[in-house]
C-alpha positions in Angstrom: -22.4 -37.5 -18.7 -22.6 -36.9 -14.9 -20.3 -38.7 -12.5 -21.8 -41.8 -10.9 -19.8 -41.6 -7.7 -21.8 -39.6 -5.2 -18.9 -37.5 -3.9 -17.6 -36.7 -7.4 -21.2 -35.9 -8.4 -21.5 -33.5 -5.4 -18.3 -31.8 -6.4 -19.2 -31.5 -10.1 -22.7 -30.1 -9.4 -21.6 -27.6 -6.8 -18.9 -26.4 -9.1 -21.4 -26.0 -11.9 -23.9 -24.2 -9.7 -21.2 -21.9 -8.4 -19.6 -21.1 -11.8 -22.4 -21.4 -14.3 -26.0 -21.7 -13.0 -28.1 -19.7 -10.7 -30.3 -22.6 -9.6 -30.9 -26.3 -9.9 -33.6 -25.6 -12.5 -31.1 -23.6 -14.6 -28.5 -26.4 -14.2 -31.0 -29.0 -15.4 -32.1 -26.9 -18.3 -28.6 -26.1 -19.3 -27.6 -29.7 -19.4 -31.0 -30.9 -20.7 -31.6 -33.1 -17.7 -35.2 -34.2 -17.0 -37.1 -33.7 -13.8 -36.8 -37.4 -13.1 -33.0 -37.3 -13.5 -32.8 -34.2 -11.2 -34.9 -36.1 -8.6 -32.6 -39.0 -8.9 -29.5 -36.8 -8.4 -31.1 -35.1 -5.4 -32.0 -38.5 -3.9 -28.5 -39.9 -4.5 -26.9 -37.0 -2.7 -29.5 -37.1 0.1 -28.5 -40.7 0.9 -24.9 -39.3 1.5 -26.3 -36.6 3.8 -26.3 -33.7 1.4 -29.3 -31.5 0.6 -29.8 -28.6 -1.8 -29.9 -25.2 -0.2 -31.7 -22.8 -2.5 -30.4 -19.7 -0.8 -26.8 -20.7 -1.1 -27.4 -22.5 -4.4 -25.4 -25.5 -3.4 -25.6 -28.9 -1.8 -24.4 -29.0 1.8 
C-alpha cells in the first residue's frame, strides 16, 4: 500500500526509484500499479509542486 500523505508518498517513490527502479514504468510494473493509479500519483504530487523528471528518475 502506498502512503496517502503527499510528502510521505514523494519520499517513498523517490526512494524506490533511486534504489530499485530505473523509471516510473518499471516502478509501476514492479508494484503492479495500473496506469490510472500512476496518473493519480503523478497528479497528487503535481498539486504539491513536484513533477517527475525522467532524466533524473525522480520527482523534484
